[in-house]
C-alpha positions as protocol buffer text, in pm:
chain_id: "A"
residue {
  index: 1
  type: MET
  ca { x: 1066 y: -3485 z: 2896 }
}
residue {
  index: 2
  type: THR
  ca { x: 842 y: -3222 z: 2729 }
}
residue {
  index: 3
  type: GLU
  ca { x: 559 y: -3357 z: 2520 }
}
residue {
  index: 4
  type: LYS
  ca { x: 570 y: -3234 z: 2159 }
}
residue {
  index: 5
  type: LYS
  ca { x: 266 y: -3057 z: 2016 }
}
residue {
  index: 6
  type: GLY
  ca { x: 93 y: -3187 z: 1707 }
}
residue {
  index: 7
  type: TRP
  ca { x: 15 y: -2965 z: 1408 }
}
residue {
  index: 8
  type: LYS
  ca { x: -343 y: -2918 z: 1529 }
}
residue {
  index: 9
  type: ASP
  ca { x: -219 y: -2772 z: 1859 }
}
residue {
  index: 10
  type: ILE
  ca { x: 12 y: -2508 z: 1708 }
}
residue {
  index: 11
  type: PRO
  ca { x: -150 y: -2168 z: 1636 }
}
residue {
  index: 12
  type: ILE
  ca { x: -148 y: -2045 z: 1277 }
}
residue {
  index: 13
  type: GLY
  ca { x: 132 y: -1793 z: 1220 }
}
residue {
  index: 14
  type: GLY
  ca { x: 44 y: -1449 z: 1083 }
}
residue {
  index: 15
  type: LEU
  ca { x: -322 y: -1495 z: 1162 }
}
residue {
  index: 16
  type: ILE
  ca { x: -542 y: -1195 z: 1090 }
}
residue {
  index: 17
  type: ALA
  ca { x: -833 y: -1266 z: 1322 }
}
residue {
  index: 18
  type: GLU
  ca { x: -1069 y: -997 z: 1194 }
}
residue {
  index: 19
  type: ALA
  ca { x: -1112 y: -780 z: 887 }
}
residue {
  index: 20
  type: GLY
  ca { x: -933 y: -447 z: 873 }
}
residue {
  index: 21
  type: THR
  ca { x: -657 y: -528 z: 1121 }
}
residue {
  index: 22
  type: ALA
  ca { x: -384 y: -462 z: 866 }
}
residue {
  index: 23
  type: LYS
  ca { x: -451 y: -89 z: 914 }
}
residue {
  index: 24
  type: GLU
  ca { x: -294 y: -117 z: 1258 }
}
residue {
  index: 25
  type: TYR
  ca { x: 46 y: -203 z: 1107 }
}
residue {
  index: 26
  type: LYS
  ca { x: 232 y: 91 z: 956 }
}
residue {
  index: 27
  type: THR
  ca { x: 441 y: -68 z: 682 }
}
residue {
  index: 28
  type: GLY
  ca { x: 544 y: 247 z: 494 }
}
residue {
  index: 29
  type: ASP
  ca { x: 891 y: 254 z: 645 }
}
residue {
  index: 30
  type: TRP
  ca { x: 981 y: -48 z: 429 }
}
residue {
  index: 31
  type: ARG
  ca { x: 1004 y: 155 z: 111 }
}
residue {
  index: 32
  type: THR
  ca { x: 1310 y: 294 z: -64 }
}
residue {
  index: 33
  type: PHE
  ca { x: 1115 y: 504 z: -316 }
}
residue {
  index: 34
  type: ARG
  ca { x: 795 y: 702 z: -258 }
}
residue {
  index: 35
  type: PRO
  ca { x: 534 y: 802 z: -516 }
}
residue {
  index: 36
  type: VAL
  ca { x: 485 y: 1176 z: -568 }
}
residue {
  index: 37
  type: VAL
  ca { x: 197 y: 1308 z: -781 }
}
residue {
  index: 38
  type: ASP
  ca { x: 195 y: 1619 z: -998 }
}
residue {
  index: 39
  type: HIS
  ca { x: -169 y: 1723 z: -954 }
}
residue {
  index: 40
  type: SER
  ca { x: -147 y: 1966 z: -1250 }
}
residue {
  index: 41
  type: LYS
  ca { x: -104 y: 1667 z: -1485 }
}
residue {
  index: 42
  type: CYS
  ca { x: -342 y: 1424 z: -1310 }
}
residue {
  index: 43
  type: ILE
  ca { x: -663 y: 1346 z: -1503 }
}
residue {
  index: 44
  type: ASN
  ca { x: -822 y: 1163 z: -1205 }
}
residue {
  index: 45
  type: CYS
  ca { x: -869 y: 838 z: -1395 }
}
residue {
  index: 46
  type: LEU
  ca { x: -806 y: 656 z: -1062 }
}
residue {
  index: 47
  type: GLN
  ca { x: -615 y: 371 z: -1223 }
}
residue {
  index: 48
  type: CYS
  ca { x: -352 y: 421 z: -953 }
}
residue {
  index: 49
  type: TRP
  ca { x: -622 y: 363 z: -691 }
}
residue {
  index: 50
  type: MET
  ca { x: -755 y: 53 z: -869 }
}
residue {
  index: 51
  type: TYR
  ca { x: -414 y: -113 z: -903 }
}
residue {
  index: 52
  type: CYS
  ca { x: -256 y: -19 z: -567 }
}
residue {
  index: 53
  type: PRO
  ca { x: -206 y: -345 z: -373 }
}
residue {
  index: 54
  type: ASP
  ca { x: -189 y: -157 z: -41 }
}
residue {
  index: 55
  type: SER
  ca { x: -493 y: 72 z: -82 }
}
residue {
  index: 56
  type: SER
  ca { x: -254 y: 364 z: -30 }
}
residue {
  index: 57
  type: VAL
  ca { x: -397 y: 600 z: -292 }
}
residue {
  index: 58
  type: LEU
  ca { x: -623 y: 855 z: -124 }
}
residue {
  index: 59
  type: VAL
  ca { x: -939 y: 953 z: -313 }
}
residue {
  index: 60
  type: GLU
  ca { x: -1187 y: 1221 z: -218 }
}
residue {
  index: 61
  type: ASP
  ca { x: -1492 y: 1325 z: -421 }
}
residue {
  index: 62
  type: GLY
  ca { x: -1375 y: 1113 z: -714 }
}
residue {
  index: 63
  type: LYS
  ca { x: -1032 y: 1279 z: -729 }
}
residue {
  index: 64
  type: MET
  ca { x: -687 y: 1151 z: -644 }
}
residue {
  index: 65
  type: LYS
  ca { x: -573 y: 1346 z: -335 }
}
residue {
  index: 66
  type: GLY
  ca { x: -237 y: 1183 z: -257 }
}
residue {
  index: 67
  type: PHE
  ca { x: -93 y: 881 z: -81 }
}
residue {
  index: 68
  type: ASP
  ca { x: -118 y: 714 z: 257 }
}
residue {
  index: 69
  type: TYR
  ca { x: 256 y: 699 z: 323 }
}
residue {
  index: 70
  type: ASP
  ca { x: 201 y: 504 z: 647 }
}
residue {
  index: 71
  type: HIS
  ca { x: 103 y: 200 z: 438 }
}
residue {
  index: 72
  type: CYS
  ca { x: 261 y: 261 z: 94 }
}
residue {
  index: 73
  type: LYS
  ca { x: 551 y: 23 z: 38 }
}
residue {
  index: 74
  type: GLY
  ca { x: 685 y: 205 z: -269 }
}
residue {
  index: 75
  type: CYS
  ca { x: 623 y: -72 z: -521 }
}
residue {
  index: 76
  type: GLY
  ca { x: 577 y: 179 z: -806 }
}
residue {
  index: 77
  type: ILE
  ca { x: 270 y: 15 z: -961 }
}
residue {
  index: 78
  type: CYS
  ca { x: 84 y: 347 z: -944 }
}
residue {
  index: 79
  type: ALA
  ca { x: 361 y: 523 z: -1139 }
}
residue {
  index: 80
  type: SER
  ca { x: 387 y: 249 z: -1402 }
}
residue {
  index: 81
  type: ILE
  ca { x: 11 y: 224 z: -1459 }
}
residue {
  index: 82
  type: CYS
  ca { x: -53 y: 602 z: -1480 }
}
residue {
  index: 83
  type: PRO
  ca { x: -155 y: 685 z: -1840 }
}
residue {
  index: 84
  type: VAL
  ca { x: -33 y: 1048 z: -1819 }
}
residue {
  index: 85
  type: LYS
  ca { x: 280 y: 972 z: -1610 }
}
residue {
  index: 86
  type: CYS
  ca { x: 194 y: 1225 z: -1339 }
}
residue {
  index: 87
  type: ILE
  ca { x: 331 y: 999 z: -1064 }
}
residue {
  index: 88
  type: LYS
  ca { x: 706 y: 983 z: -1017 }
}
residue {
  index: 89
  type: MET
  ca { x: 897 y: 757 z: -781 }
}
residue {
  index: 90
  type: GLU
  ca { x: 1144 y: 959 z: -575 }
}
residue {
  index: 91
  type: LYS
  ca { x: 1419 y: 829 z: -348 }
}
residue {
  index: 92
  type: GLU
  ca { x: 1309 y: 818 z: 16 }
}
residue {
  index: 93
  type: GLU
  ca { x: 1509 y: 1057 z: 231 }
}
């Protein structure tokens, strides 16, 4: 008969052992819609960057440069929060 393990002996599921390890997991293939920015309308307020739960908005020199599609899950928060509506959610192909 196999001895059963107690709750203290079972490893924690989904454990992230060290900071930054989520970058190793490319989760962008989960999405159905992808954000696309019209840079001619963007005012670089960076609200999309502040509200993105996946840190998928790329910023360089204080300007919105695009999206990290390897980690963007297509939630659409960036498009809904954008004050000038320069981000559109398009069907993933």
